[in-house]
DOPASE-836311 format. One line per field, with one value per residue (C-alpha): residue number from 0; x, y, z. Coordinates in steps of 0.05 Angstrom, whole numbers, plus 5000, padded with zeros to 4 digits. Layout:
BEGIN
pos (NUM,...)
east (X,...)
north (Y,...)
up (Z,...)
***
This chain:
BEGIN
pos (0,1,2,3,4,5,6,7,8,9,10,11,12,13,14,15,16,17,18,19,20,21,22,23,24,25,26,27,28,29,30,31,32,33,34,35,36,37,38,39,40,41,42,43,44,45,46,47,48,49,50,51,52,53,54,55,56,57,58,59,60,61,62,63,64,65,66,67,68,69,70,71,72,73,74,75,76,77,78,79,80,81,82,83,84,85,86,87,88,89,90,91,92,93,94,95,96,97,98,99,100,101,102,103,104,105,106,107,108,109,110,111,112,113,114,115,116,117,118,119,120,121,122,123,124,125,126,127,128,129,130,131,132,133,134,135,136,137,138,139,140,141,142,143,144,145,146,147,148,149,150,151,152,153,154,155,156,157,158,159,160,161,162,163,164,165,166,167,168,169,170,171,172,173,174,175,176,177,178,179,180,181,182,183,184,185,186,187,188,189,190,191,192,193,194,195,196,197,198,199,200,201,202,203,204,205,206,207,208,209,210,211,212,213,214,215,216,217,218,219,220,221,222,223,224,225,226,227,228,229,230,231,232,233,234,235,236,237,238,239,240,241,242,243,244,245,246,247,248,249,250,251,252,253,254,255,256,257,258,259,260,261,262,263,264,265,266,267,268,269,270,271,272,273,274,275,276,277,278,279,280,281,282,283,284,285,286,287,288,289,290,291,292,293,294,295,296,297,298,299,300,301,302,303,304,305,306,307,308,309,310,311,312,313,314,315,316,317,318,319,320,321,322,323,324,325,326,327,328,329,330,331,332,333,334,335,336,337,338,339,340,341,342,343,344,345,346,347,348,349,350,351,352,353,354,355,356,357,358,359,360,361,362,363,364,365,366,367,368,369,370,371,372,373,374,375,376,377,378,379,380,381,382,383,384,385,386,387,388,389,390,391,392,393,394,395,396,397,398,399,400,401,402,403,404,405,406,407,408,409,410,411,412,413,414,415,416,417,418,419,420,421,422,423,424,425,426,427,428,429,430,431,432,433,434,435,436,437,438,439,440,441,442,443,444,445,446,447,448,449,450,451,452,453,454,455,456,457,458,459,460,461,462,463,464,465,466,467,468,469,470,471,472,473,474,475,476,477,478,479,480,481,482,483,484,485,486,487,488,489,490,491,492,493,494,495,496,497,498,499,500,501,502,503,504,505,506,507,508,509,510,511,512,513,514,515,516,517,518,519,520,521,522,523,524,525,526,527,528,529,530,531,532,533,534,535,536,537,538,539,540,541,542,543,544,545,546,547,548,549,550,551,552,553,554,555,556,557,558,559,560,561,562,563,564,565,566,567,568,569,570,571,572,573,574,575,576,577,578,579,580,581,582,583,584,585,586,587,588,589,590,591,592,593,594,595,596,597,598,599,600,601,602,603,604,605,606,607,608,609,610,611,612,613,614,615,616,617,618,619,620,621,622,623,624,625,626,627,628,629,630,631,632,633,634,635,636,637,638,639,640,641,642,643,644,645,646,647,648,649,650,651,652,653,654,655,656,657,658,659,660,661,662,663,664,665,666,667,668,669,670,671,672,673)
east (5481,5448,5450,5447,5375,5356,5284,5251,5187,5146,5174,5105,5089,5109,5051,5009,5012,5012,4948,4930,4915,4991,5005,4978,4981,5068,5104,5075,5085,5153,5173,5152,5186,5253,5236,5241,5308,5337,5316,5337,5405,5402,5453,5381,5375,5318,5310,5251,5250,5197,5181,5194,5180,5124,5056,5023,5070,5079,4996,4991,5051,5015,4949,4977,5017,5080,5142,5144,5207,5168,5111,5156,5201,5133,5098,5178,5179,5108,5109,5187,5166,5098,5136,5176,5118,5082,5157,5167,5247,5276,5348,5354,5298,5321,5290,5294,5300,5367,5430,5455,5398,5402,5470,5450,5391,5429,5488,5443,5403,5476,5506,5449,5441,5521,5498,5450,5392,5339,5308,5311,5246,5206,5130,5071,5052,5004,5008,4971,4976,4931,4992,5050,5077,5079,5036,5060,5010,4981,4964,4918,4855,4796,4760,4793,4784,4780,4725,4702,4717,4717,4767,4826,4892,4937,4986,4928,4858,4844,4789,4803,4876,4889,4962,4952,4985,4955,4935,4891,4843,4779,4760,4821,4831,4889,4882,4923,4867,4811,4820,4833,4909,4937,4995,5063,5124,5179,5239,5250,5274,5250,5261,5248,5216,5198,5275,5266,5206,5234,5283,5221,5183,5235,5246,5174,5164,5210,5173,5107,5080,5133,5113,5037,4985,4955,5036,5048,4984,4979,5055,5019,4978,5023,5068,5017,4992,5058,5107,5121,5170,5151,5191,5234,5232,5182,5175,5167,5209,5212,5250,5323,5344,5368,5439,5438,5459,5405,5348,5339,5260,5264,5261,5270,5202,5182,5178,5252,5285,5237,5258,5333,5308,5324,5394,5407,5385,5427,5478,5457,5461,5518,5566,5628,5591,5522,5539,5548,5467,5454,5494,5532,5507,5487,5441,5373,5325,5250,5212,5135,5096,5019,4978,4981,5058,5059,5086,5137,5163,5173,5174,5197,5248,5282,5281,5324,5370,5380,5386,5440,5476,5500,5452,5409,5333,5278,5273,5207,5157,5101,5058,4978,4921,4882,4852,4777,4748,4688,4648,4678,4749,4801,4808,4844,4815,4739,4787,4759,4823,4841,4913,4968,5001,4920,4915,4988,4960,4887,4896,4974,5004,4971,5014,5019,4938,4943,4999,4961,4888,4927,4956,4895,4856,4919,4892,4944,4901,4846,4811,4801,4761,4777,4720,4721,4678,4724,4779,4759,4731,4798,4829,4776,4762,4842,4895,4854,4824,4868,4948,4933,4896,4944,5003,4968,4928,5006,5045,4982,4991,5061,5066,4994,5031,5111,5122,5146,5208,5233,5264,5293,5324,5276,5295,5249,5175,5147,5091,5118,5053,5076,5144,5107,5067,5133,5155,5099,5098,5170,5161,5094,5105,5174,5152,5085,5133,5181,5120,5086,5035,5027,4970,4972,5037,4999,4948,5005,5030,4963,4951,5005,4973,4902,4934,4962,4893,4866,4926,4908,4838,4843,4896,4867,4930,4898,4857,4918,4959,4916,4942,4999,5045,5105,5058,5022,5090,5112,5047,5064,5136,5115,5074,5127,5168,5106,5100,5183,5178,5107,5149,5203,5144,5106,5169,5160,5090,5083,5154,5127,5092,5153,5187,5129,5129,5197,5202,5150,5197,5248,5279,5338,5311,5339,5335,5335,5309,5344,5299,5336,5339,5320,5288,5305,5296,5353,5346,5323,5302,5249,5194,5167,5101,5051,5015,4969,4991,4926,4881,4809,4779,4719,4657,4673,4738,4701,4648,4693,4736,4669,4645,4713,4719,4646,4644,4709,4703,4617,4650,4689,4634,4583,4645,4651,4709,4675,4720,4737,4682,4690,4704,4639,4624,4569,4498,4525,4579,4536,4473,4533,4528,4483,4452,4405,4364,4396,4372,4426,4407,4469,4527,4592,4651,4713,4766,4826,4797,4773,4747,4713,4636,4619,4553,4499,4452,4386,4390,4328,4341,4408,4443,4517,4565,4598,4663,4655,4696,4646,4656,4674,4612,4570,4552,4541,4465,4446,4452,4408,4339,4367,4351,4422,4441,4492,4538,4524,4563,4637,4684,4681,4748,4779,4784,4817,4804,4722,4697,4663,4609,4600,4593,4550,4543,4554,4569,4594,4563,4590,4616,4648,4608,4593,4526,4481,4444,4380,4307,4261,4213,4218,4219,4228,4305,4332,4293,4349,4368,4355)
north (5303,5311,5261,5189,5175,5104,5087,5031,4992,4956,4878,4847,4788,4714,4687,4698,4735,4812,4847,4916,4940,4930,4958,5027,5043,5025,5000,5035,5093,5073,5057,5125,5162,5111,5128,5197,5202,5165,5198,5264,5227,5219,5174,5135,5055,5021,4957,4911,4842,4787,4795,4720,4711,4724,4680,4682,4639,4584,4592,4585,4522,4488,4494,4463,4410,4438,4475,4561,4545,4521,4564,4620,4601,4597,4662,4701,4665,4687,4760,4772,4751,4778,4856,4844,4827,4892,4929,4944,4964,4941,4944,4874,4840,4802,4756,4751,4679,4692,4685,4745,4776,4733,4757,4824,4827,4786,4839,4894,4865,4851,4923,4951,4889,4903,4977,4963,4991,4929,4914,4845,4818,4758,4770,4731,4714,4666,4588,4544,4478,4431,4449,4462,4531,4599,4647,4703,4747,4738,4672,4698,4734,4765,4824,4896,4925,4995,4986,4927,4894,4817,4782,4820,4802,4800,4859,4902,4916,4912,4954,5001,5014,5007,4982,4921,4866,4800,4817,4875,4826,4812,4746,4717,4649,4618,4607,4539,4502,4548,4545,4601,4609,4603,4660,4626,4666,4668,4719,4778,4832,4905,4962,5020,5069,5125,5136,5157,5197,5272,5253,5223,5286,5333,5292,5277,5352,5383,5342,5386,5412,5361,5302,5281,5309,5229,5219,5261,5266,5189,5195,5251,5216,5161,5207,5239,5174,5167,5120,5051,4994,4943,4866,4857,4780,4730,4651,4616,4577,4606,4673,4706,4668,4715,4710,4702,4641,4647,4660,4590,4573,4658,4691,4765,4810,4804,4884,4882,4835,4869,4938,4923,4884,4945,4948,4866,4885,4947,4905,4850,4899,4932,4898,4946,5012,4997,5044,5106,5099,5090,5134,5183,5264,5275,5215,5205,5149,5146,5098,5068,5041,5031,5072,5012,5020,5082,5063,5015,5056,5118,5109,5043,5024,5109,5081,5021,5059,5120,5058,5026,5096,5122,5112,5171,5173,5169,5231,5212,5166,5186,5124,5122,5094,5045,5021,4989,4945,4939,4980,4936,4927,4886,4823,4764,4722,4730,4728,4787,4817,4831,4791,4820,4752,4729,4802,4795,4724,4744,4808,4800,4862,4905,4914,4993,4998,4974,5019,5082,5064,5049,5123,5146,5134,5131,5126,5193,5220,5182,5109,5098,5042,5006,4983,4945,4995,5044,5009,4993,5066,5101,5058,5063,5131,5161,5114,5091,5154,5208,5171,5118,5161,5223,5168,5126,5186,5231,5170,5134,5209,5201,5140,5157,5228,5224,5146,5154,5178,5247,5300,5356,5360,5364,5400,5460,5471,5510,5533,5559,5540,5462,5490,5529,5468,5416,5467,5475,5399,5389,5431,5412,5334,5344,5389,5344,5277,5311,5329,5258,5274,5225,5235,5307,5294,5239,5286,5336,5286,5268,5336,5335,5283,5330,5387,5344,5318,5385,5412,5360,5376,5447,5447,5389,5363,5317,5380,5418,5368,5377,5452,5457,5390,5431,5468,5394,5370,5408,5406,5323,5349,5389,5328,5279,5327,5323,5246,5242,5289,5252,5181,5218,5246,5170,5131,5131,5113,5073,5039,4992,5050,5095,5036,5016,5087,5096,5044,5078,5140,5101,5129,5092,5042,5069,5035,5115,5171,5237,5286,5339,5308,5345,5312,5316,5279,5265,5285,5216,5182,5124,5121,5040,5024,5034,5001,5012,5034,5001,4969,4980,4929,4893,4884,4810,4818,4855,4809,4756,4791,4815,4744,4714,4763,4746,4672,4656,4701,4671,4607,4638,4675,4612,4576,4622,4618,4606,4631,4574,4560,4600,4568,4559,4599,4591,4627,4674,4696,4717,4751,4791,4824,4875,4882,4933,4955,5035,5077,5125,5203,5230,5210,5237,5222,5239,5270,5247,5173,5158,5092,5112,5147,5186,5163,5180,5128,5124,5077,5097,5110,5151,5180,5150,5158,5116,5104,5052,5028,5027,5091,5058,5023,5075,5143,5185,5213,5136,5107,5163,5131,5069,5010,4971,4926,4949,4923,4972,4950,4950,4991,5053,5084,5140,5128,5188,5232,5212,5175,5110,5076,5020,4972,4960,4889,4887,4818,4811,4799,4761,4821,4848,4904,4904,4897,4923,4865,4900,4873,4843,4893,4969,4968,5011,5037,5003,4945,4882,4822,4765)
up (4799,4869,4930,4929,4942,4966,4950,4990,4974,5030,5028,5014,5057,5020,5055,4991,4926,4903,4889,4852,4921,4935,4868,4877,4953,4947,4884,4833,4864,4883,4812,4772,4823,4816,4745,4743,4788,4735,4679,4716,4728,4794,4837,4863,4882,4889,4934,4966,4977,5007,5082,5110,5174,5228,5248,5200,5137,5203,5204,5132,5132,5192,5154,5088,5118,5089,5133,5131,5079,5026,5037,5028,4967,4928,4944,4934,4867,4848,4870,4835,4777,4779,4794,4738,4689,4701,4698,4771,4756,4834,4826,4885,4906,4958,5021,5091,5092,5071,5105,5090,5118,5179,5200,5189,5230,5273,5278,5288,5352,5382,5372,5416,5463,5470,5478,5542,5493,5512,5574,5591,5624,5650,5635,5634,5568,5538,5531,5488,5530,5482,5426,5475,5454,5473,5429,5391,5376,5309,5339,5399,5378,5413,5417,5412,5491,5448,5390,5411,5346,5351,5324,5336,5331,5392,5359,5328,5315,5247,5250,5296,5273,5345,5373,5425,5473,5474,5550,5518,5485,5514,5518,5482,5445,5410,5336,5338,5384,5394,5476,5513,5533,5601,5630,5634,5650,5591,5589,5518,5506,5500,5464,5507,5452,5511,5514,5440,5448,5451,5392,5350,5367,5345,5279,5255,5283,5230,5177,5186,5112,5089,5095,5075,5128,5136,5156,5195,5238,5250,5269,5326,5350,5367,5398,5438,5463,5500,5473,5513,5508,5465,5448,5396,5410,5401,5436,5360,5317,5246,5245,5249,5312,5380,5379,5446,5487,5538,5476,5454,5415,5401,5348,5333,5321,5252,5255,5279,5226,5170,5162,5167,5105,5071,5096,5071,5003,4994,5016,4961,4912,4931,4970,5006,4980,5009,5078,5042,5014,5096,5131,5081,5101,5023,5025,5037,5039,5015,5047,5002,5039,5057,5109,5161,5160,5180,5260,5239,5190,5220,5291,5310,5249,5265,5343,5322,5281,5346,5381,5343,5312,5248,5210,5167,5185,5134,5091,5071,5075,5029,5050,5010,5033,5010,4939,4946,4896,4868,4921,4978,5021,4979,5020,5007,5055,5006,4956,4930,4891,4829,4840,4797,4771,4744,4722,4667,4659,4634,4595,4563,4538,4580,4634,4615,4617,4686,4702,4678,4709,4785,4774,4752,4821,4864,4939,4957,4995,5020,5000,4920,4886,4824,4781,4718,4685,4710,4674,4608,4606,4621,4563,4519,4528,4534,4522,4449,4437,4456,4462,4419,4370,4360,4351,4299,4256,4250,4229,4187,4144,4143,4117,4066,4040,4044,4044,4119,4091,4141,4077,4127,4197,4245,4312,4324,4329,4273,4314,4380,4422,4428,4452,4503,4526,4522,4566,4618,4623,4631,4698,4713,4700,4749,4803,4815,4821,4857,4910,4902,4862,4812,4790,4783,4743,4697,4681,4655,4613,4581,4566,4516,4472,4476,4451,4396,4385,4381,4332,4286,4288,4277,4222,4180,4152,4105,4069,4083,4033,3975,3970,4008,4016,4056,4103,4111,4128,4164,4216,4213,4238,4291,4307,4305,4359,4407,4402,4417,4481,4497,4491,4537,4593,4596,4610,4688,4679,4622,4608,4556,4520,4524,4482,4426,4420,4407,4356,4317,4314,4290,4356,4394,4445,4512,4587,4612,4568,4597,4623,4587,4525,4463,4406,4339,4277,4219,4142,4097,4164,4141,4188,4210,4187,4244,4284,4341,4407,4446,4431,4465,4523,4495,4534,4542,4576,4634,4632,4643,4706,4737,4730,4759,4813,4841,4828,4861,4918,4932,4936,4993,5026,5018,5060,5125,5175,5237,5297,5349,5413,5465,5531,5577,5630,5682,5686,5743,5700,5636,5692,5709,5636,5634,5565,5550,5482,5473,5419,5386,5388,5357,5328,5302,5264,5325,5302,5268,5274,5214,5233,5300,5309,5380,5397,5450,5467,5503,5553,5585,5648,5634,5569,5557,5512,5464,5430,5361,5310,5252,5213,5156,5144,5174,5163,5226,5198,5190,5249,5297,5323,5308,5365,5377,5433,5497,5546,5596,5643,5612,5647,5626,5586,5545,5468,5428,5486,5485,5528,5529,5575,5544,5477,5421,5407,5324,5274,5210,5140,5086,5053,5108,5136,5211,5224,5285,5327,5339,5372,5327,5334,5370,5450,5497,5509,5570,5579,5591,5550,5577)
***
């Protein structure tokens, strides 16, 4: 038995249900990895839980006129049931609103405080005079200073991914009242991340070539900009109270308390033995997350662990990219999503079909896309026509010719080609899963089913039986052995299918099939009557899902959420804005920044350099020659090392795309906009 492994999956935020993007990005790969380690008889624990603190939950509670606890109770139960329905095999599913977690997070903070780690600062923070409260980051929205995206939050711009402070925003407004907030003095405690810069650079530098390139690259980008102190407390009444006498009305920052939730969950699972998984030298921690959480798991949480002392740092953080849906980004606000709990209700007993498809299209190295037509094609053309067809053909023939009775012990392949295929699949699946290449591992698994189908077609036992029943039986016995190995190979990916296949073969049902298990059938065994492993997805089912998706999303799109009206400005303030028409003369992607384009814009009397966060919506070659509206007298700044001398005016379409504001007809570059 090898070293202990603690697998964590990102704590889902308890202000809404789980959708397939969450599953593909984090929870399914984590489950596949954990199930495989169990097959290998590894000492592995799989922990998760609901993240139940933070501003979005208080906003939702406020909007629905209920308490934050009622919000999280609703979604914790919904998410827990949905995970179980899909077969996500957590050893424990915890929650951060529990007393155990409050104690654990408070103790962690107190240890850092007692060690003198925190910087205690009186800072100016935004305050909503109408709501009479300080505004946490997510209660403030404004224009991103780096990409110009309106609607950026006070902690992060979801358009360009930049990490922000509320005071960085241009034209900030309160989400509570829509008013412009004022600055007031308040005290909070900051973690000086810069003090851990060198240790983090050393820690992450050692992961080059081992961690995924997207994870390593994002970490190095953050480190190259230089780390700064970050507040670990917030002026808020929902969360883990700061355990200090002079901290009334303050809670721990949600990104301080949430990763500690992994520790809480381990405690809940293992009581007094939890420390061995977090602190022993022969233990390793693997965090499964989406790409939007990389900085918190690779930089901020490790810095917290370094500051505390005694904890292991993460061994790996195999973050995935994003899953899109039917040509668009998944959007919870527009209801453009396939919700897991609804899928399980609408398409009962098709858990493994979803697991299979999402693994096949997993966004392991780049964003990928789910469509219902592709879902139907993969189920019908692969699971039904290849995997299910092979199993059904063999079992039907065995019943037809031999009444399902096995008349001799079957332990080894008569045809050595099968042994080679199984041996190769065993190696390839293991290597791919351990290196977090789950699509590759699934392909290697399906190749065994394809091989079985080809073998049946090649040998034609239904013809051989007419002249040589014994040889036909040998052919089918080899197929039974292939199916026995298939049931083991598919277990991490499709556990329900593995169990059903075991039942069809008359083999014992096992929670975990050992990876080293050899397959055999005893003399006198009687195979059960065959039934189909998979059934086709019909056109009507796909149409119903598409209609549901588009109709619900359309309802939301037709009722847009307008941003609060901003404070009035004087005419003099307006005239100070130098708005002009420009023409894009060149465009190229900014290196190592998927969302940014570097534009050269002709504004008549000169050519300026602009950086704009539009790369996900517009290809460089498509924007050249386009006339745009430019705010020219914005203070220049460097973004990812590229000088940006203004801002292009954009708006957002109903489907979430960024759209240029352009003149009604073509005009000379450089003319003023009045």
